[in-house]
C-alpha positions as CSV (number, residue, x, y, z in Angstrom):
1,M,130.2,-18.9,35.3
2,S,126.7,-17.5,35.4
3,N,125.9,-14.6,37.6
4,T,122.1,-15.7,37.6
5,I,120.8,-16.6,41.1
6,R,118.2,-19.4,40.9
7,A,115.0,-18.6,43.1
8,A,114.8,-20.9,46.0
9,P,112.2,-23.6,45.3
10,R,108.6,-22.9,46.6
11,P,107.2,-25.1,48.9
12,R,104.3,-27.3,47.5
13,R,101.1,-26.0,48.7
14,L,98.6,-28.6,50.2
15,P,95.8,-29.6,48.0
16,Q,93.0,-27.0,47.8
17,L,89.2,-27.8,48.2
18,D,87.2,-27.3,45.2
19,P,86.3,-23.2,45.3
20,A,82.5,-24.4,44.1
21,L,82.2,-25.2,47.8
22,G,82.1,-21.7,49.1
23,A,83.4,-20.0,51.9
24,D,82.0,-22.6,54.3
25,G,83.7,-25.5,52.3
26,P,86.4,-26.4,54.6
27,R,84.3,-26.2,57.6
28,N,81.5,-28.4,55.8
29,V,83.8,-30.8,54.8
30,G,85.6,-31.4,57.8
31,L,82.7,-31.6,60.0
32,D,80.7,-34.4,57.4
33,L,84.1,-36.3,57.5
34,L,84.1,-36.4,61.3
35,Q,80.4,-37.1,61.8
36,S,80.7,-40.2,59.1
37,F,83.6,-41.6,60.6
38,L,81.6,-41.5,64.1
39,G,78.8,-42.8,62.6
40,G,80.7,-45.6,61.2
41,L,82.0,-46.6,64.6
42,F,78.5,-46.6,65.8
43,V,77.1,-49.1,63.3
44,A,80.3,-51.1,63.8
45,F,79.5,-51.2,67.7
46,V,75.9,-51.5,67.7
47,S,74.6,-52.8,64.4
48,N,77.2,-55.3,63.2
49,F,76.6,-57.3,66.6
50,A,72.9,-56.9,67.2
51,A,71.6,-59.8,65.4
52,V,74.2,-62.2,66.9
53,Y,73.5,-60.8,70.5
54,A,70.1,-61.3,70.2
55,R,70.5,-64.9,68.9
56,R,72.8,-65.4,72.0
57,L,69.7,-64.2,74.0
58,D,67.8,-67.0,72.5
59,A,66.0,-64.8,70.2
60,S,63.6,-66.7,67.9
61,A,63.5,-66.4,64.2
62,V,60.4,-64.2,64.4
63,L,62.3,-61.6,66.8
64,L,65.0,-61.7,64.4
65,S,62.9,-60.8,61.9
66,V,61.6,-57.9,63.5
67,L,65.1,-56.8,64.5
68,L,66.0,-57.0,60.7
69,A,63.0,-54.9,59.7
70,A,63.5,-52.4,62.0
71,P,65.5,-50.2,60.2
72,Y,63.0,-49.8,57.4
73,T,60.2,-48.8,59.8
74,G,61.1,-45.1,59.6
75,A,61.4,-45.2,55.9
76,L,58.0,-46.7,55.4
77,I,56.5,-43.4,56.9
78,S,58.6,-41.1,54.9
79,P,55.5,-39.4,53.2
80,V,54.1,-38.8,56.5
81,V,57.3,-37.5,57.7
82,I,57.9,-35.0,55.0
83,A,54.2,-34.0,55.1
84,R,54.4,-33.1,58.9
85,L,57.7,-31.9,59.4
86,P,59.2,-28.4,58.1
87,A,59.6,-28.2,54.3
88,S,63.4,-28.1,54.5
89,L,64.7,-29.4,57.7
90,G,68.0,-28.2,58.7
91,P,70.9,-30.3,60.2
92,R,70.1,-29.3,63.7
93,G,66.8,-30.8,63.4
94,I,68.1,-33.8,62.1
95,A,71.0,-34.4,64.5
96,L,68.6,-34.4,67.3
97,Q,66.4,-37.1,66.2
98,I,69.4,-39.1,65.3
99,A,71.3,-38.4,68.8
100,A,68.1,-39.5,70.6
101,G,67.9,-42.8,68.9
102,R,71.5,-43.6,69.4
103,L,71.4,-42.5,73.1
104,L,68.9,-45.6,73.8
105,M,71.8,-47.7,73.4
106,L,72.7,-46.8,76.9
107,F,70.0,-49.0,78.6
108,V,71.0,-52.3,76.8
109,P,72.8,-53.1,80.0
110,L,69.4,-53.1,81.8
111,T,67.9,-55.9,79.8
112,T,68.6,-59.6,79.2
113,S,65.1,-60.4,77.5
114,P,65.6,-60.8,73.8
115,A,62.1,-59.2,73.2
116,V,63.1,-56.0,75.2
117,F,66.5,-56.0,73.5
118,V,64.8,-56.0,70.2
119,A,62.1,-53.5,71.0
120,L,65.0,-51.1,72.1
121,L,66.8,-51.8,68.9
122,S,63.6,-51.1,66.8
123,L,62.9,-47.8,68.5
124,M,66.4,-46.6,67.8
125,Y,66.0,-47.5,64.0
126,L,63.0,-45.5,64.0
127,L,64.1,-42.5,65.4
128,V,67.3,-42.6,63.3
129,A,65.4,-43.5,59.9
130,L,62.9,-40.7,60.3
131,P,64.6,-37.6,58.9
132,S,66.4,-39.7,55.9
133,P,64.4,-37.9,53.3
134,F,66.0,-34.4,54.6
135,I,69.4,-35.7,54.6
136,V,69.5,-36.3,51.1
137,D,68.3,-32.7,50.8
138,V,71.0,-31.5,53.1
139,M,73.7,-33.3,50.9
140,G,72.4,-31.7,47.8
141,R,72.4,-28.1,49.5
142,L,75.9,-28.8,51.0
143,Y,77.7,-29.8,48.0
144,P,77.1,-28.2,44.2
145,P,76.2,-30.7,41.5
146,E,79.5,-30.8,39.6
147,V,81.3,-32.0,42.9
148,R,78.5,-33.6,44.8
149,G,79.2,-37.2,44.2
150,R,83.0,-36.8,44.8
151,Y,82.6,-35.2,48.5
152,I,79.8,-37.5,49.3
153,G,82.3,-40.3,48.4
154,Y,84.7,-39.0,50.6
155,S,82.3,-38.7,53.4
156,R,81.5,-42.5,52.9
157,I,85.1,-43.3,52.9
158,A,85.2,-41.8,56.4
159,L,82.3,-43.8,57.3
160,T,83.8,-47.0,56.2
161,A,86.9,-46.1,58.1
162,G,84.8,-46.1,61.0
163,L,83.2,-49.6,60.3
164,I,87.0,-51.0,59.5
165,L,88.3,-49.6,62.9
166,G,85.3,-50.6,64.9
167,A,84.5,-53.9,63.4
168,P,87.7,-55.9,65.3
169,V,87.4,-53.6,68.1
170,G,84.1,-54.0,68.8
171,G,84.2,-58.1,68.5
172,Y,87.2,-57.6,71.1
173,I,85.3,-55.6,73.6
174,M,82.1,-57.7,73.0
175,D,84.1,-61.2,73.5
176,T,86.1,-59.4,76.7
177,A,83.7,-57.1,78.2
178,G,80.3,-58.0,76.8
179,P,77.5,-55.9,75.4
180,G,77.4,-53.7,78.7
181,L,80.2,-52.1,77.6
182,L,80.1,-52.0,73.9
183,F,76.4,-50.7,73.3
184,P,76.7,-47.7,75.6
185,L,80.2,-46.9,74.3
186,G,78.5,-47.0,70.8
187,A,75.6,-44.6,72.0
188,L,78.2,-42.1,73.3
189,I,80.2,-42.1,70.0
190,G,77.2,-42.0,67.6
191,S,75.8,-38.7,69.8
192,L,78.9,-37.0,69.3
193,G,78.7,-37.7,65.4
194,A,75.3,-36.2,65.6
195,L,76.7,-33.1,67.3
196,A,79.1,-32.6,64.5
197,Y,76.6,-33.1,61.9
198,A,74.4,-30.3,63.7
199,C,77.2,-27.8,63.0
200,L,77.0,-28.5,59.3
201,R,76.1,-25.1,57.4
202,P,74.5,-26.2,53.9
203,G,73.5,-23.5,51.5
204,R,70.0,-22.5,50.7
205,G,68.0,-24.5,48.7
206,S,64.9,-24.2,46.5
207,T,61.9,-25.5,48.6
208,T,58.2,-26.0,48.0
209,P,55.9,-23.3,49.3
210,K,54.4,-25.9,51.4
211,A,55.0,-29.4,52.6
212,P,53.7,-32.1,50.1
213,R,50.6,-33.9,50.9
214,I,51.3,-37.8,51.4
215,R,49.5,-38.8,48.3
216,D,51.7,-36.4,46.5
217,T,54.7,-38.9,47.0
218,F,52.8,-41.8,45.2
219,R,51.9,-39.8,42.3
220,L,55.5,-39.8,41.1
221,I,54.9,-43.2,40.1
222,G,52.7,-42.1,37.4
223,E,54.5,-38.7,36.8
224,D,57.9,-39.9,36.5
225,R,58.0,-43.4,35.0
226,A,61.8,-43.5,34.4
227,Y,62.3,-42.7,38.1
228,A,59.6,-45.4,39.0
229,T,61.4,-48.1,37.2
230,G,64.4,-47.6,39.1
231,V,62.7,-47.8,42.3
232,A,60.9,-51.1,41.2
233,A,64.4,-52.7,40.1
234,I,65.8,-51.7,43.6
235,V,62.8,-53.0,45.5
236,V,62.9,-56.3,43.9
237,W,66.7,-56.7,44.1
238,G,66.5,-55.6,47.9
239,L,63.7,-58.4,48.4
240,G,66.1,-60.8,47.3
241,A,68.9,-59.5,49.3
242,L,67.0,-59.3,52.6
243,I,64.7,-62.5,52.6
244,A,67.5,-64.5,54.0
245,G,68.4,-62.1,56.7
246,P,66.9,-64.2,59.6
247,F,68.8,-66.9,58.9
248,Y,72.4,-65.5,58.7
249,P,72.7,-65.1,62.5
250,I,71.3,-68.4,63.0
251,L,73.5,-70.2,60.4
252,L,76.4,-68.1,62.2
253,V,75.7,-69.6,65.5
254,N,74.4,-72.7,64.8
255,R,76.2,-74.0,61.9
256,F,79.3,-72.3,61.7
257,G,79.8,-71.8,65.6
258,A,81.1,-68.3,64.9
259,S,82.5,-66.3,67.9
260,Y,82.0,-62.6,68.1
261,Q,85.7,-62.1,66.9
262,Q,84.8,-64.1,63.9
263,V,81.8,-62.1,63.0
264,G,83.7,-59.0,63.6
265,F,86.4,-60.2,61.0
266,L,83.7,-60.9,58.4
267,T,82.4,-57.3,58.6
268,L,85.9,-56.0,58.9
269,I,86.3,-57.8,55.2
270,Q,83.0,-56.3,54.3
271,S,83.9,-52.9,55.6
272,V,87.3,-53.1,54.1
273,C,85.7,-53.7,50.5
274,W,83.1,-51.1,51.0
275,F,85.8,-48.5,51.7
276,A,87.5,-49.8,48.4
277,S,84.3,-49.1,46.7
278,Y,84.2,-45.7,47.7
279,L,87.8,-44.9,47.2
280,Y,87.1,-46.0,43.3
281,L,83.7,-44.3,43.0
282,A,84.6,-40.9,44.8
283,R,86.5,-39.5,42.1
284,R,84.2,-41.2,39.1
285,I,80.8,-41.4,40.3
286,D,80.2,-37.7,38.9
287,R,80.9,-39.1,35.3
288,M,79.3,-42.5,35.6
289,D,75.8,-43.7,34.5
290,A,74.1,-44.5,37.8
291,R,72.1,-47.4,36.2
292,R,75.3,-49.3,35.6
293,V,76.7,-48.5,39.0
294,L,73.4,-50.0,40.5
295,L,73.4,-52.9,38.2
296,A,77.1,-54.1,38.9
297,S,76.2,-53.7,42.7
298,M,73.3,-55.8,42.6
299,L,74.8,-58.4,40.6
300,L,77.8,-58.4,43.5
301,A,75.1,-58.4,46.2
302,A,73.9,-61.6,44.9
303,M,76.9,-63.5,45.9
304,L,76.4,-63.2,49.9
305,P,73.4,-65.6,49.7
306,V,75.3,-67.9,47.4
307,S,78.3,-68.1,49.8
308,Y,76.2,-69.2,52.7
309,L,74.7,-71.8,50.4
310,I,78.2,-73.3,49.3
311,A,80.4,-72.4,52.0
312,P,82.0,-75.5,54.0
313,S,83.4,-73.5,56.7
314,I,83.0,-69.7,58.0
315,G,86.3,-69.1,56.0
316,G,84.2,-69.6,52.8
317,L,81.8,-66.8,53.6
318,V,84.6,-64.3,53.2
319,I,84.0,-64.1,49.3
320,G,80.3,-63.2,49.8
321,Y,81.0,-60.6,52.7
322,A,83.5,-59.0,50.4
323,A,81.3,-58.8,47.4
324,N,78.5,-57.4,49.7
325,G,81.1,-54.8,50.8
326,L,81.9,-53.9,47.0
327,A,78.1,-53.8,46.3
328,A,77.3,-51.4,49.2
329,G,79.4,-48.5,48.0
330,G,77.6,-48.7,44.4
331,N,74.4,-48.9,45.8
332,D,74.6,-46.1,48.0
333,L,76.3,-43.5,45.5
334,G,74.3,-44.8,42.8
335,L,71.1,-44.5,44.3
336,L,71.8,-40.8,45.5
337,Q,72.8,-40.0,42.3
338,L,69.6,-41.4,40.7
339,I,67.7,-39.2,43.3
340,V,69.5,-35.9,42.7
341,R,69.7,-36.1,39.0
342,S,66.1,-37.1,38.7
343,A,64.2,-34.7,41.3
344,P,63.2,-31.0,40.1
345,P,64.3,-28.2,42.7
346,G,62.9,-28.5,45.9
347,Q,61.8,-32.1,45.3
348,V,64.5,-34.1,46.5
349,P,62.6,-34.8,49.9
350,R,59.7,-36.1,48.0
351,Y,61.6,-38.4,45.7
352,T,63.6,-39.6,48.5
353,A,60.5,-40.5,50.3
354,L,59.1,-42.6,47.4
355,V,62.1,-44.9,47.3
356,N,62.3,-44.7,51.2
357,T,58.7,-45.9,51.5
358,M,58.9,-48.6,49.0
359,A,62.4,-49.8,50.2
360,G,60.8,-49.6,53.8
361,A,57.9,-52.1,52.9
362,R,60.0,-54.4,51.2
363,G,62.5,-54.1,54.2
364,I,59.8,-55.0,56.8
365,L,58.0,-57.7,54.4
366,A,61.2,-59.5,53.4
367,P,62.5,-61.1,57.0
368,F,59.0,-62.2,57.5
369,V,58.5,-63.9,54.3
370,G,62.0,-65.3,54.7
371,S,61.3,-66.8,58.1
372,L,57.9,-68.1,57.1
373,L,59.4,-69.9,54.0
374,G,62.3,-71.1,56.0
375,G,60.4,-72.4,59.0
376,E,59.0,-76.1,59.3
377,G,56.8,-76.9,56.6
378,G,58.6,-74.7,54.1
379,I,61.5,-74.5,51.9
380,G,64.2,-74.3,54.5
381,P,67.0,-71.9,54.8
382,S,68.6,-73.4,51.7
383,G,65.4,-72.6,49.5
384,V,65.2,-69.3,50.9
385,L,69.0,-68.5,50.1
386,R,68.1,-69.7,46.6
387,A,64.9,-67.7,46.3
388,G,66.9,-64.5,47.7
389,T,69.4,-65.2,44.8
390,V,66.8,-65.4,41.9
391,L,65.0,-62.2,43.0
392,C,68.5,-60.3,43.2
393,L,69.0,-61.4,39.7
394,I,65.4,-60.6,38.8
395,G,66.1,-56.9,40.3
396,A,69.1,-56.6,38.1
397,G,67.1,-57.5,35.1
398,I,64.9,-54.7,35.6
399,M,67.6,-52.2,36.0
400,L,68.8,-53.5,32.4
401,R,65.2,-52.5,30.9
402,P,66.2,-50.4,27.8
403,D,64.4,-47.0,28.3
404,Q,65.8,-43.8,26.8
405,A,64.0,-41.6,29.6
406,W,65.4,-44.2,32.3
407,G,69.0,-44.0,30.7
408,A,68.7,-40.1,30.7
409,K,67.9,-39.9,34.2
410,C,71.3,-42.0,35.0
411,S,73.6,-40.3,32.8
412,P,76.0,-38.0,34.2
413,G,75.6,-34.4,33.7
414,T,72.0,-34.3,34.8
415,S,71.2,-32.6,38.3
416,T,68.8,-30.5,39.8
417,R,70.5,-27.3,39.1
418,A,71.3,-28.0,35.6
419,R,67.3,-28.7,35.2
420,G,66.4,-25.9,37.3
């Protein structure tokens, strides 16, 4: 009989955050997850139902085009924003603008005019989008390069969790209580998310000695041809993805007769797949080629207009929405990786402003081009859906362009810190 006394088994420790995050790591990660989750609920309650509700108010295709273009107005003027705001806008300044925009949804119950409703949403999108170049900069200072993609992925998982929860709940509230409850509730939840964002403590980063001039943003096209190639691919692909946008709510209401709960179900499917894409990419994106991630996402996104072309009933749209959800995570994380891997120290807002401006111009132009082409005397909604599919594929083709410098930009291991 052995006299050896076995030590009691030690309890397993909970997983620790990466030490590279620093002393404020646990606080920052927790707040980032919270603000992302609440932001997802805001999008689920407000943005998911805005176009369909506008159509219920008898909004025309032109008004729907304005609504679809609205999220890109702030992005369009990004060079002006970074030239006029402080060179390194912090979380508090960003959160103030986001909260001001989201709180506008408190006024939705006061109007039944489609034009006023669209104007209110447009102003909200403008305020929320204005600080976007600085949001990417805050992400870069919040998470070190070696784990940045992972923790941004976790943040996006929290966002899609809010979208998944909010989609069916929002559809139920809309069908039972109406927009008078749903939109103000979204405003309050979204403002709480902005408050959480304001409490983040990012590290100090390299900043430019003064704010860049407006023309400095566009000089990037000649200075960094590899990055400009990626921006061109994103612009062409996005034009195809957005050109049929005005007809989606029209087809949902007029052709498929969709209820708010059915719209909520479709957005739920999209959000679940979005969630799955972030789950897959969060642990891998730091080791992946951003170009391949973006290429796969572009091809998946092309399936949404195709589904509207061939679906015999609303159930047939599920595949398109699922593919679009899978594409969303890759487009988001792939683009973020491209920006932070391409930009020299202190230049992230400038690089973000270029892609925002081009994407903003595309986003504003695409819905109006689509509504014009799809109207009377044009190629019709089916023709617009086909054109959108073709443009998505052309954008993917540009992403495939063989270019050593472009491939280096997208490759893992390239970061602002590594090159700084």
